[in-house]
C-alpha positions as CSV (number, residue, x, y, z in Angstrom):
1,M,91.7,62.6,115.2
2,H,92.4,63.8,118.8
3,P,90.6,62.6,121.9
4,E,88.1,65.5,122.0
5,G,87.1,64.9,118.4
6,L,89.1,68.0,117.2
7,D,91.3,67.6,114.2
8,D,94.3,69.8,113.3
9,D,92.3,72.0,111.0
10,E,90.0,73.0,113.8
11,L,92.9,73.6,116.1
12,E,94.5,75.8,113.4
13,Q,91.7,78.3,113.9
14,I,93.3,79.4,117.1
15,R,95.9,81.2,115.1
16,R,93.8,82.6,112.3
17,Y,94.0,86.4,112.5
18,E,90.8,88.4,112.2
19,D,90.4,90.9,109.4
20,F,92.0,94.3,109.9
21,T,94.2,93.1,112.7
22,T,98.0,93.0,113.0
23,I,100.1,89.9,113.3
24,D,102.1,89.2,116.4
25,W,105.4,88.2,114.8
26,I,106.9,87.0,118.0
27,Q,104.0,84.5,118.4
28,D,104.3,83.5,114.8
29,S,108.1,82.9,115.2
30,I,107.5,80.7,118.2
31,L,104.9,78.6,116.3
32,E,107.2,78.3,113.3
33,R,110.1,77.3,115.6
34,N,108.0,74.5,117.2
35,R,107.0,73.3,113.7
36,R,110.6,73.3,112.6
37,I,111.7,71.2,115.6
38,R,108.9,68.7,115.1
39,T,109.7,68.5,111.3
40,A,113.4,67.9,112.0
41,H,112.5,65.2,114.5
42,S,110.2,63.5,112.0
43,Y,113.1,63.4,109.5
44,S,115.5,61.7,111.9
45,T,116.3,58.0,111.3
46,P,115.1,55.6,113.9
47,A,117.9,54.6,116.2
48,N,117.1,50.9,116.2
49,V,117.6,50.6,112.5
50,P,121.3,49.8,111.8
51,L,122.5,51.3,108.6
52,G,124.3,49.1,106.1
53,K,122.9,45.7,107.3
54,G,120.5,44.2,104.9
55,R,119.1,45.4,101.6
56,L,116.3,47.5,103.1
57,S,118.1,48.9,106.1
58,S,119.2,52.1,104.4
59,W,115.7,53.0,103.0
60,P,114.5,54.9,106.2
61,W,117.7,57.0,106.0
62,L,117.3,57.7,102.3
63,W,113.6,58.5,102.7
64,S,114.4,61.0,105.5
65,Q,117.0,62.7,103.3
66,A,114.6,62.8,100.4
67,R,112.0,64.4,102.6
68,K,114.5,67.0,103.7
69,A,115.4,67.8,100.1
70,M,111.8,68.1,99.2
71,D,111.1,70.4,102.1
72,V,114.0,72.7,101.2
73,G,113.2,72.7,97.5
74,Q,109.5,73.4,98.1
75,T,110.2,77.1,98.6
76,W,112.1,77.4,95.4
77,F,109.4,75.4,93.6
78,V,106.7,77.8,94.8
79,V,108.8,80.8,93.8
80,S,109.3,79.3,90.4
81,I,105.7,78.6,89.8
82,A,104.7,82.1,91.0
83,G,107.3,83.6,88.7
84,V,106.1,81.7,85.6
85,C,102.4,82.7,86.3
86,I,103.4,86.3,86.9
87,G,105.3,86.4,83.6
88,V,102.4,84.8,81.6
89,N,99.9,87.1,83.2
90,A,102.0,90.2,82.4
91,A,102.4,89.2,78.8
92,V,98.7,88.6,78.3
93,I,97.8,92.0,79.9
94,S,100.4,93.7,77.7
95,I,99.0,92.1,74.5
96,V,95.4,92.8,75.4
97,S,96.2,96.4,76.5
98,E,97.9,97.1,73.1
99,W,95.0,95.8,71.1
100,L,92.3,97.6,73.1
101,S,94.3,100.9,72.9
102,D,94.6,100.7,69.1
103,I,91.0,99.6,68.5
104,K,89.9,103.2,69.5
105,F,91.6,104.5,66.3
106,G,90.7,101.8,63.8
107,Y,90.9,98.2,62.8
108,C,93.1,95.9,60.8
109,S,91.6,94.5,57.6
110,D,94.0,91.5,57.7
111,G,92.6,90.4,61.0
112,W,90.5,92.0,63.6
113,W,92.6,90.5,66.4
114,L,95.8,92.4,65.2
115,N,96.7,95.6,66.8
116,Q,98.3,98.5,64.8
117,Q,101.9,97.3,65.4
118,F,101.3,93.8,64.0
119,C,99.0,95.0,61.3
120,C,101.6,97.5,60.0
121,W,104.7,95.6,60.9
122,E,107.0,97.2,58.3
123,I,106.0,100.8,59.1
124,E,106.6,103.0,62.2
125,R,103.6,102.5,64.4
126,E,102.8,106.3,64.6
127,E,102.8,106.7,60.8
128,T,99.4,105.1,60.1
129,D,98.8,107.0,56.8
130,G,101.3,104.8,54.9
131,C,99.7,101.5,56.0
132,D,97.0,100.1,53.7
133,S,95.9,97.3,56.1
134,W,95.0,99.7,59.0
135,H,91.7,101.4,58.5
136,P,90.6,104.3,60.7
137,W,86.9,104.3,61.9
138,S,86.2,107.5,59.9
139,N,87.8,109.8,57.4
140,V,86.4,112.8,59.2
141,M,88.3,114.1,62.2
142,M,85.1,114.7,64.3
143,G,84.0,111.2,63.5
144,R,87.3,109.7,64.7
145,W,87.1,111.9,67.8
146,L,83.6,110.7,68.5
147,V,84.5,107.0,68.2
148,F,87.6,107.6,70.3
149,V,85.5,109.1,73.1
150,M,82.8,106.4,72.9
151,F,85.4,103.6,73.2
152,A,87.1,105.3,76.2
153,T,83.7,105.7,77.9
154,A,82.7,102.1,77.3
155,F,86.0,100.7,78.5
156,S,85.9,102.7,81.7
157,F,82.3,101.8,82.4
158,V,82.9,98.1,82.1
159,A,86.0,98.2,84.3
160,A,84.4,100.3,87.0
161,H,81.3,98.2,87.0
162,L,83.2,94.9,87.3
163,V,85.3,96.3,90.2
164,R,82.3,97.6,92.1
165,S,80.1,94.5,91.7
166,M,82.7,91.7,92.0
167,A,85.9,92.8,93.7
168,K,86.1,96.1,95.5
169,Y,89.8,95.5,96.4
170,A,90.7,95.5,92.7
171,A,90.4,99.3,92.7
172,G,93.4,101.6,93.1
173,S,97.1,100.8,93.0
174,G,97.4,98.3,95.9
175,I,101.0,99.2,96.8
176,S,100.0,101.0,100.0
177,E,97.9,98.1,101.2
178,I,100.6,95.5,100.3
179,K,103.2,97.4,102.2
180,C,100.9,97.1,105.3
181,I,100.2,93.5,104.6
182,L,103.9,92.7,104.4
183,A,104.4,94.6,107.7
184,G,101.8,92.3,109.4
185,F,98.4,93.9,108.6
186,V,95.6,91.4,107.8
187,M,93.2,92.3,104.9
188,Q,91.0,89.2,104.1
189,G,90.3,89.0,100.4
190,F,92.8,91.7,99.3
191,L,95.0,89.0,97.8
192,G,92.2,86.6,96.9
193,F,91.3,85.0,93.5
194,A,88.4,87.4,92.8
195,T,90.7,90.4,93.2
196,F,93.4,88.8,91.0
197,F,90.9,87.8,88.3
198,I,88.9,91.1,88.1
199,K,92.1,93.2,88.3
200,S,93.7,91.2,85.5
201,I,90.6,91.7,83.3
202,T,89.9,95.4,84.1
203,L,93.5,96.6,84.0
204,P,93.8,96.4,80.2
205,L,90.4,98.1,79.9
206,V,91.5,101.0,82.2
207,I,94.8,101.5,80.3
208,A,92.9,101.4,76.9
209,S,90.3,103.9,78.2
210,G,93.1,106.5,78.3
211,L,92.7,107.5,81.9
212,S,95.9,109.1,83.2
213,V,96.8,106.0,85.3
214,G,99.4,103.3,84.9
215,K,99.5,99.5,85.1
216,E,102.8,99.2,87.1
217,G,101.3,99.6,90.6
218,P,98.3,97.3,89.8
219,S,100.8,94.8,88.2
220,V,102.5,94.5,91.6
221,H,99.2,93.9,93.3
222,V,98.3,91.2,90.7
223,A,101.7,89.6,91.1
224,V,101.4,89.5,94.9
225,C,97.9,87.9,94.5
226,I,99.5,85.2,92.3
227,G,102.2,84.6,94.9
228,S,99.5,84.4,97.6
229,L,97.4,82.0,95.7
230,V,100.3,79.7,94.7
231,A,101.7,79.7,98.2
232,G,98.3,79.0,99.7
233,M,98.2,75.6,98.1
234,F,101.1,74.5,100.3
235,K,100.5,73.9,104.0
236,K,104.1,75.1,104.8
237,F,103.2,78.6,103.8
238,S,99.4,78.8,104.4
239,R,99.9,78.2,108.2
240,S,103.0,80.4,108.6
241,Q,102.5,84.2,108.2
242,G,106.3,84.8,108.1
243,K,107.0,82.3,105.3
244,L,104.0,83.5,103.4
245,R,105.2,87.1,103.4
246,E,108.6,86.0,102.1
247,I,106.8,84.7,99.0
248,L,104.7,87.8,98.8
249,T,107.8,90.0,98.9
250,A,109.4,87.9,96.1
251,A,106.2,88.3,94.1
252,S,106.2,92.0,94.5
253,A,109.7,92.1,93.1
254,A,108.6,90.0,90.1
255,G,105.6,92.4,89.6
256,V,107.9,95.4,89.1
257,A,110.4,93.2,87.0
258,V,107.7,92.3,84.4
259,A,106.2,95.8,84.4
260,F,109.4,97.6,83.6
261,G,111.5,94.7,82.2
262,S,113.8,95.4,85.1
263,P,114.6,92.3,87.3
264,I,117.3,93.9,89.4
265,G,115.1,97.1,89.8
266,G,112.3,94.8,91.0
267,V,114.5,93.4,93.7
268,L,115.6,96.8,94.8
269,F,111.9,98.0,94.8
270,S,111.0,95.2,97.2
271,I,113.9,96.2,99.5
272,E,113.5,100.0,99.3
273,E,109.7,100.4,99.1
274,M,107.8,97.2,100.0
275,S,109.4,95.0,102.7
276,H,109.3,96.1,106.3
277,R,111.9,93.6,107.4
278,F,114.2,92.3,104.6
279,S,116.7,89.4,105.0
280,I,119.3,88.0,102.6
281,K,117.2,84.8,102.2
282,T,114.3,86.9,101.1
283,M,116.5,88.9,98.7
284,W,117.7,85.7,96.9
285,R,114.1,84.5,96.6
286,S,113.0,87.9,95.2
287,F,115.9,87.8,92.7
288,F,115.0,84.3,91.6
289,C,111.3,85.0,91.3
290,A,112.0,88.2,89.3
291,L,114.4,86.3,87.1
292,V,111.9,83.5,86.3
293,A,109.1,86.1,85.7
294,T,111.3,88.2,83.4
295,F,112.5,85.1,81.5
296,T,108.9,83.9,81.0
297,L,107.9,87.4,79.7
298,S,110.9,87.4,77.4
299,A,110.1,84.0,76.1
300,M,106.5,85.0,75.3
301,N,107.9,88.2,73.6
302,P,104.6,90.2,73.7
303,F,105.9,93.1,71.7
304,R,107.6,90.9,69.1
305,T,110.7,93.1,69.3
306,G,112.9,90.9,71.5
307,K,112.6,93.6,74.2
308,L,110.9,93.4,77.5
309,V,109.2,96.9,77.4
310,L,107.7,99.0,74.7
311,F,109.9,102.0,75.3
312,Q,113.3,100.4,75.6
313,V,116.0,102.4,73.8
314,T,119.8,102.7,73.8
315,Y,121.8,105.9,73.8
316,D,125.3,105.8,72.2
317,R,126.4,109.4,72.6
318,D,128.0,110.7,75.7
319,W,126.9,113.7,77.7
320,H,128.7,116.9,78.5
321,F,129.5,118.6,81.8
322,F,127.7,121.9,80.9
323,E,124.5,119.8,80.7
324,I,124.5,119.4,84.4
325,I,122.9,122.8,84.7
326,F,119.9,121.5,82.8
327,Y,119.9,118.2,84.7
328,V,119.5,120.3,87.9
329,I,116.4,121.9,86.3
330,L,115.0,118.5,85.7
331,G,115.7,117.5,89.3
332,I,114.0,120.6,90.6
333,F,111.0,119.8,88.4
334,G,110.8,116.3,89.7
335,G,110.8,117.4,93.3
336,L,108.1,120.1,92.7
337,Y,106.0,117.7,90.7
338,G,106.1,115.1,93.4
339,A,105.1,117.6,96.1
340,F,102.3,119.1,94.0
341,V,100.8,115.8,93.0
342,V,101.0,114.3,96.6
343,K,99.5,117.4,98.2
344,F,96.6,117.9,95.9
345,N,95.8,114.2,95.2
346,L,95.3,113.8,99.0
347,Q,92.8,116.7,98.8
348,V,91.0,115.0,95.9
349,A,91.0,111.7,97.8
350,G,89.4,113.5,100.8
351,F,86.7,115.0,98.5
352,R,86.2,111.6,96.8
353,R,85.7,109.9,100.2
354,K,83.2,112.5,101.4
355,H,81.1,113.1,98.2
356,L,81.9,110.3,95.7
357,A,82.1,107.2,97.8
358,N,78.9,105.7,96.2
359,H,79.5,107.0,92.7
360,G,82.6,105.2,91.7
361,V,81.3,104.1,88.3
362,A,80.1,107.5,87.3
363,E,83.3,109.1,88.5
364,A,85.5,106.8,86.4
365,V,83.3,107.2,83.3
366,T,83.3,111.0,83.7
367,L,87.1,111.1,84.1
368,A,87.7,108.8,81.1
369,T,85.3,110.8,78.9
370,L,86.9,114.1,79.9
371,T,90.4,112.7,79.3
372,A,89.5,111.4,75.9
373,M,87.7,114.6,74.8
374,V,90.6,116.8,75.8
375,G,93.5,114.5,75.1
376,Y,92.5,113.6,71.5
377,F,93.7,117.0,70.2
378,N,97.2,116.7,71.6
379,R,99.4,114.1,70.0
380,F,101.2,113.3,73.2
381,L,98.0,112.8,75.1
382,R,96.1,111.0,72.3
383,I,98.3,107.8,72.2
384,D,98.9,105.6,75.2
385,M,101.6,106.7,77.6
386,T,104.1,103.9,76.9
387,S,103.9,104.6,73.2
388,S,104.3,108.3,73.9
389,M,107.4,107.6,76.0
390,A,108.8,105.3,73.3
391,M,108.5,108.3,70.9
392,L,109.9,110.9,73.3
393,F,112.9,108.8,74.3
394,R,114.0,108.2,70.7
395,E,117.0,109.9,69.2
396,C,116.7,112.1,66.1
397,E,119.2,110.3,64.0
398,S,118.6,107.5,61.4
399,G,115.9,109.5,59.7
400,Y,113.5,109.3,62.7
401,N,111.1,112.2,62.7
402,V,107.7,110.9,63.7
403,G,105.2,113.7,64.3
404,N,107.8,116.3,63.3
405,L,109.5,115.7,66.7
406,C,112.9,116.2,65.2
407,Q,112.1,118.9,62.7
408,S,113.9,122.1,63.5
409,T,111.3,124.4,61.9
410,A,108.6,122.9,64.1
411,Q,110.6,122.9,67.4
412,W,108.7,125.7,69.1
413,R,105.3,124.4,68.1
414,I,106.3,121.0,69.4
415,S,107.7,122.6,72.6
416,N,104.3,124.3,73.2
417,S,102.5,121.0,72.6
418,L,104.8,119.3,75.1
419,L,104.3,122.0,77.7
420,L,100.6,121.8,77.3
421,A,100.7,118.0,77.6
422,T,102.7,118.3,80.8
423,V,100.3,120.7,82.4
424,I,97.1,118.8,81.3
425,R,98.4,115.3,82.3
426,T,99.5,116.6,85.7
427,G,96.0,117.8,86.4
428,L,94.5,114.6,85.1
429,V,96.8,112.5,87.3
430,V,95.9,114.5,90.4
431,I,92.2,113.8,89.8
432,S,92.4,110.3,88.3
433,Y,94.7,108.5,90.7
434,G,92.6,106.9,93.4
435,A,89.5,106.4,91.2
436,K,87.6,103.1,91.8
437,V,89.4,101.3,89.0
438,P,92.9,99.7,88.8
439,A,95.1,102.7,88.8
440,G,98.9,103.2,89.2
441,I,100.9,106.4,89.1
442,F,104.3,105.2,88.0
443,V,104.0,105.4,84.2
444,P,101.8,108.6,84.2
445,S,104.5,110.3,86.3
446,M,107.1,109.1,83.9
447,A,105.1,110.3,80.9
448,I,104.8,113.8,82.5
449,G,108.5,113.9,83.2
450,A,109.2,112.7,79.6
451,T,107.2,115.5,78.0
452,F,108.8,118.1,80.2
453,G,112.3,116.7,79.7
454,R,111.9,116.5,75.9
455,M,110.7,120.1,75.9
456,I,113.9,121.1,77.9
457,G,116.0,119.0,75.5
458,I,114.5,120.8,72.4
459,I,115.2,124.2,74.0
460,V,118.8,123.3,74.9
461,K,119.3,121.9,71.3
462,A,117.9,125.2,69.9
463,M,120.3,127.2,72.1
464,W,123.2,125.1,70.8
465,R,122.3,125.7,67.2
466,A,121.8,129.5,67.8
467,Y,124.9,130.0,69.9
468,S,127.2,127.1,68.9
469,Q,130.3,129.4,69.1
470,S,129.7,130.5,72.7
471,G,131.9,129.2,75.5
472,M,129.3,126.9,76.9
473,F,129.2,124.8,73.8
474,A,132.9,125.0,73.0
475,V,133.4,121.3,74.0
476,C,130.9,120.1,71.3
477,A,132.4,118.5,68.2
478,P,131.7,120.6,65.0
479,D,130.2,117.9,62.8
480,V,128.5,115.7,65.5
481,P,125.1,116.5,67.1
482,C,125.9,117.8,70.6
483,I,122.5,117.6,72.3
484,T,120.3,114.5,72.5
485,P,116.8,115.6,73.5
486,G,115.7,112.0,74.0
487,T,118.1,111.7,77.0
488,Y,116.4,114.7,78.6
489,A,113.0,113.0,78.3
490,F,114.6,109.9,79.9
491,L,116.0,111.9,82.8
492,G,112.8,113.9,83.2
493,A,110.9,110.6,83.5
494,A,113.2,109.4,86.2
495,A,112.9,112.7,88.1
496,A,109.1,112.7,88.1
497,L,109.0,109.0,89.1
498,S,111.4,109.6,92.0
499,G,109.5,112.8,93.0
500,V,106.2,111.1,93.4
501,T,107.5,107.8,95.0
502,R,110.5,109.2,96.8
503,M,112.6,106.2,95.6
504,T,116.2,106.8,94.5
505,A,118.4,103.7,94.0
506,T,115.5,101.7,92.6
507,V,114.7,104.4,90.0
508,V,118.3,104.6,88.9
509,V,118.5,100.9,88.3
510,I,115.1,100.7,86.6
511,M,116.0,103.5,84.2
512,F,119.4,101.9,83.5
513,E,117.8,98.6,82.7
514,L,115.2,100.3,80.5
515,T,117.8,102.0,78.3
516,G,121.0,100.0,78.7
517,A,122.9,103.3,78.7
518,L,125.8,102.9,81.2
519,N,127.2,106.3,80.5
520,Y,124.0,108.0,81.7
521,I,124.0,106.5,85.2
522,L,125.8,109.5,86.6
523,P,123.4,112.1,85.1
524,T,120.5,110.0,86.5
525,M,122.0,110.0,89.9
526,I,122.6,113.8,89.8
527,V,118.9,114.4,88.7
528,L,117.6,112.1,91.5
529,L,119.8,113.7,94.1
530,V,118.4,117.1,93.3
531,T,114.9,115.6,93.2
532,K,115.3,114.1,96.7
533,A,116.8,117.4,98.0
534,V,113.8,119.4,96.8
535,G,111.4,116.8,98.2
536,D,113.2,116.8,101.6
537,F,113.1,120.6,101.7
538,L,109.4,120.6,101.0
539,G,108.9,117.9,103.6
540,T,106.9,115.6,101.3
541,S,106.6,111.8,101.5
542,G,106.0,109.2,98.8
543,I,102.4,108.8,97.5
544,A,102.2,105.3,99.0
545,D,103.2,106.4,102.5
546,E,100.7,109.3,102.3
547,M,97.9,107.0,101.3
548,I,98.7,104.7,104.2
549,R,98.3,107.7,106.5
550,F,95.2,108.8,104.7
551,N,93.6,105.4,105.1
552,G,94.7,105.0,108.7
553,F,96.5,101.7,108.3
554,P,98.7,100.6,111.2
555,F,102.1,101.1,109.7
556,L,105.3,102.6,111.2
557,E,107.7,104.3,108.8
558,K,111.2,103.1,108.4
559,E,112.6,106.5,109.3
560,D,113.4,107.3,112.9
561,H,112.0,110.5,114.6
562,A,112.8,112.0,117.9
563,Y,109.8,112.9,120.0
564,N,111.6,113.4,123.4
565,V,108.8,111.6,125.3
566,S,108.7,108.3,127.2
567,V,106.3,105.5,126.6
568,S,104.2,106.6,129.6
569,A,102.9,109.5,127.5
570,V,101.6,107.1,124.9
571,M,100.5,104.0,126.8
572,R,96.9,103.0,127.5
573,T,96.2,103.0,131.2
574,E,92.5,102.0,131.3
575,L,93.0,98.2,130.9
576,H,90.7,95.2,130.9
577,T,92.6,92.5,132.8
578,I,92.1,88.9,133.8
579,S,92.9,87.5,137.2
580,E,95.0,84.3,137.1
581,S,92.4,82.6,139.3
582,G,89.1,83.3,140.9
583,M,87.2,84.0,137.6
584,T,84.4,81.8,136.3
585,V,83.2,80.9,132.8
586,K,80.4,83.4,133.3
587,D,82.9,86.2,134.2
588,I,84.9,85.5,131.1
589,E,81.8,85.5,128.9
590,A,80.7,88.8,130.4
591,L,84.2,90.2,129.8
592,L,84.2,89.2,126.1
593,A,80.7,90.6,125.6
594,S,81.5,94.0,127.2
595,T,84.8,94.7,125.6
596,D,86.1,94.6,122.0
597,V,89.9,94.6,122.7
598,K,92.1,92.0,121.0
599,G,93.7,90.7,124.1
600,Y,93.9,90.8,127.9
601,P,96.8,91.0,130.3
602,V,96.7,88.3,133.0
603,V,97.6,89.6,136.5
604,S,98.1,88.0,139.9
605,S,95.0,87.4,142.0
606,D,96.4,89.0,145.1
607,G,95.4,92.4,144.0
608,L,99.0,93.6,143.4
609,R,98.6,93.5,139.6
610,H,101.8,91.5,139.0
611,I,102.1,90.4,135.4
612,V,101.5,86.7,134.8
613,G,101.1,86.7,131.0
614,Y,98.9,87.8,128.1
615,I,96.1,86.0,126.3
616,G,94.4,87.0,123.1
617,R,90.7,87.4,122.6
618,T,90.7,84.7,119.8
619,E,92.3,82.2,122.2
620,L,89.7,82.9,124.9
621,R,86.9,82.5,122.5
622,Y,88.4,79.3,121.1
623,V,88.8,77.6,124.4
624,L,85.3,78.6,125.6
625,D,83.6,77.3,122.4
626,R,85.4,74.0,122.7
627,A,84.8,73.6,126.4
628,K,81.0,74.1,126.0
629,K,81.0,71.0,123.9
630,M,82.3,69.0,126.9
631,P,80.2,67.7,129.8
632,R,80.3,69.3,133.3
633,I,80.9,72.8,132.0
634,E,78.8,75.3,134.0
635,D,78.7,79.1,134.3
636,D,80.3,78.8,137.8
637,T,83.2,76.6,136.5
638,R,86.5,78.1,137.7
639,C,89.0,79.4,135.1
640,L,92.7,79.1,135.7
641,F,95.2,81.2,133.7
642,A,98.4,80.1,135.6
643,S,99.8,76.6,136.2
644,R,99.7,75.3,139.7
645,D,103.2,73.8,139.8
646,S,106.3,73.6,137.7
647,E,105.9,69.9,137.1
648,R,102.9,70.5,134.8
649,D,104.8,73.1,132.9
650,E,107.6,70.8,132.3
651,Q,105.3,67.9,131.4
652,H,103.3,69.9,128.8
653,G,106.1,72.1,127.6
654,A,104.3,75.5,128.1
655,S,107.4,77.5,128.7
656,F,106.6,79.7,125.7
657,G,102.9,80.1,126.5
658,I,101.7,79.8,123.0
659,E,101.9,76.1,122.0
660,E,101.3,74.0,119.0
661,E,98.7,71.4,118.1
662,A,99.7,68.7,120.5
663,A,100.1,70.8,123.6
664,P,96.6,72.3,124.0
665,T,94.9,69.0,123.0
666,G,93.5,67.3,126.0
667,F,93.8,70.3,128.4
668,V,90.1,71.1,128.2
669,L,89.2,67.5,129.1
670,S,91.9,66.9,131.7
671,G,91.3,70.3,133.4
672,L,87.7,69.2,134.2
673,S,88.9,66.4,136.5
674,D,89.8,68.9,139.1
675,G,86.6,70.9,138.6
676,D,88.2,73.8,136.7
677,L,89.0,75.0,133.2
678,R,92.6,75.6,132.5
679,F,93.6,78.4,130.0
680,W,97.2,78.6,130.8
681,P,98.5,76.6,127.8
682,W,97.2,79.4,125.6
683,V,98.6,82.2,127.8
684,N,101.7,83.9,126.6
685,Q,103.7,83.6,129.8
686,T,106.6,85.7,128.4
687,P,105.0,88.9,127.0
688,M,107.2,91.7,125.9
689,T,107.4,94.3,128.7
690,V,109.1,97.7,129.0
691,S,109.5,100.3,131.7
692,P,107.3,103.5,131.7
693,E,110.5,105.6,131.4
694,L,111.7,104.0,128.2
695,P,111.9,106.5,125.3
696,L,109.2,106.2,122.8
697,E,111.8,105.8,120.0
698,I,113.0,102.6,121.5
699,V,109.5,101.2,121.7
700,M,108.9,102.1,118.0
701,Q,112.1,100.2,117.2
702,L,110.7,97.2,119.1
703,F,107.5,97.3,117.1
704,K,109.4,97.6,113.8
705,R,112.1,95.0,114.4
706,M,110.4,92.5,116.7
707,G,106.8,92.9,115.5
708,P,104.8,92.3,118.7
709,R,101.1,93.1,118.6
710,V,101.1,94.6,122.1
711,I,103.8,95.6,124.6
712,L,103.0,95.7,128.3
713,V,104.3,98.5,130.4
714,E,105.4,97.4,133.9
715,N,107.0,99.1,136.8
716,H,108.9,96.6,139.0
717,G,106.7,93.8,137.8
718,V,103.5,95.7,138.4
719,L,101.3,96.3,135.3
720,T,100.8,100.0,134.6
721,G,99.6,100.0,131.0
722,L,100.1,98.7,127.5
723,V,100.9,100.2,124.1
724,T,100.1,99.0,120.6
725,V,101.1,100.3,117.1
726,K,97.8,102.1,116.8
727,D,98.5,104.0,120.1
728,V,101.9,105.1,118.7
729,L,100.4,106.2,115.4
730,K,97.7,108.1,117.2
731,F,100.4,110.0,119.1
732,I,102.4,110.6,116.0
733,A,99.3,112.1,114.3
734,T,99.1,114.7,117.1
735,K,102.9,115.3,117.2
736,P,103.0,117.6,120.3
737,F,106.7,118.1,119.9
738,H,108.0,118.5,116.4
739,E,109.1,120.9,113.8
740,P,106.2,122.5,111.8
741,S,105.7,120.5,108.7
742,W,105.2,121.8,105.1
743,D,101.4,121.6,105.5
744,E,101.4,123.3,108.9
745,R,103.4,126.2,107.4
746,G,100.6,126.6,104.9
747,G,102.1,124.6,102.1
748,L,102.6,126.4,98.8
749,D,100.1,129.1,99.7
750,G,102.0,129.8,103.0
751,L,105.3,129.9,101.2
752,L,104.1,132.4,98.6
753,E,102.6,134.5,101.4
754,E,105.9,134.4,103.3
755,V,107.8,135.4,100.1
756,W,105.2,138.2,99.4
757,T,105.5,139.5,103.0
758,W,109.3,139.5,102.8
759,A,109.3,141.2,99.4
760,T,106.8,143.8,100.6
761,D,108.9,144.5,103.7
762,V,112.1,144.8,101.6
763,I,110.4,147.2,99.1
764,H,108.9,149.3,102.0
765,R,112.3,149.6,103.7
766,T,114.0,150.5,100.4
767,V,111.5,153.2,99.6
768,S,111.7,154.6,103.2
769,W,115.5,154.6,103.0
770,S,115.4,156.4,99.5
771,R,113.1,159.1,100.8
772,S,115.3,159.8,103.8
773,I,118.3,160.1,101.5
774,L,116.5,162.5,99.2
775,R,115.3,164.6,102.2
776,H,118.9,165.0,103.4
């Protein structure tokens, strides 16, 4: 206990960030540095203890080394525990999701707790007619359809009601918010136990309801919740925002690893998509966490197949160079699909925010009922999406012909069904993603790409059979199947996933780990290259980045843009400042009551506005609240924000301005002996400053790489303004100098109008030219 009666827990409140604020990473780094120095000092062996003399003389040294080892190993211990919990949670969610998805069709007479796969272990899961143990709910199709719709409606109602009443943050994917949290945005409760528990319960219900949403995005959110809860049990991580986010980044990698059975893909996902600042140390922890989570999932073996995902397949046949033409078609589809879904889903999100904000349960139930009523009559929409992809990815050899998918006589009927499934599910994804239930977009996009790709594969295979003697198919061996439609479904799934997320390397690795087909890495890269080119041409961003912009989160993109303006065009000039001396407690109280800014620049009291430092609103409130508990504090007590002499700076170690537990303790009490209240130990005396002429791009780099909450703008030491991330984002939203975007050019409608105008003009000129020729 300290002299004032304040313990360390109370003093820790000075650094607790408020909800919906951004973390000052420079301040956090200074605090962590001071902790590290004190910890290293506490580990050192006392100098007056000679080593090697006496039986007990070496114990202090051994104890200090043991404490060092425990401190170093604590991070790996936390990562290991988080990985095990993530793996167990993913296995349970997978098992429950499978059972709930199958209970809509029937039940197992051998045990109600068995899903269709375990009930009919010896039979292909889609061929239920040959399984005596599996009983459908009705022998009449309309009866089965009615029970199917009723279960879907009930599942969606329970999930939406639980989310609305117990954990509002459990809705949606969560990836957009986690990206902002890793970048330094504070969202209290988003990674809490209630969110984790409700999302883990409702996710299987949502998947089983048949909504065109996936579990991969929510799986990342659940994994990060687990990482936050485990790390929060240890003081080393709970009081350091930087170290906590290293654990959260590793947990996000594990979330993708268990969702796709792709540990390396999970690490790449955390690098390419999630983390704002990524270090080699974080990469190793992400790799280890993903490895532990995947190993745990494999040990639990939820599918009883020895594989990590339900649709894992292996392709043995090689591809041919003439197929690159069709791979390009798949890539173009992926780019167009991503642009279409992102554009129209944002419009649906705007409509949802304006008209359906208070009707989340009714919306989810309506969508699930509509999806079940329409999807039941299409075999590729009726079963869950992972089972559908498992069927579409399969090769046609070894007698596999579930649903006549490999039957030549039914190829055009199957193609029509696949095309219809592609169109319907695309529309359902557009209106379903963003509903007030746990909802991801990874697997739905992959399912859409798989149906379209399988359709293209069937068409190419039909071309080969009809024109096997043509030059295009001359390289095909005569007695060996030349075209594998399942590979087209696999490549189509990769294209659609890349198109909607704008990820490239991560998707390549994920798809490779899903299939184990080394010889299809090059086709996958070709497809994704075309997808990225189409997306870049259309000017679309990933769905997560667009949702960040839509929600107005303070997040700067990784990509650099040139705006050709200086920071003076963006900075805030109407400032609330604090004089280094001359202000009283009453003045500070009035300033806090009349303003809502997060901090105040401290300027010189001579009227020249020379920068002395910067102090946060939280620190001001903290000191005033503690000072009021002390005697002799009046409204006219003077407040000092700068030290009087260098000896006091050196004595108390305030060179960095923001100090640790020991430094501020006693300053409130000692400051009263001179009749004033001293704030300067809490003043950041070295705030980041820039010149007004500095290009905005450099300031954006400072925010992205250094992570300050605010940057002061000074001209020869005189304060002229300040700039925050929100000021930069507000300027970017207006974009006074930039190339017109896809939306500003009218989007798809504008493009069609331009093409129509150009075509009309060409036709008009051609007709005029023809008439002039005929006249002469």
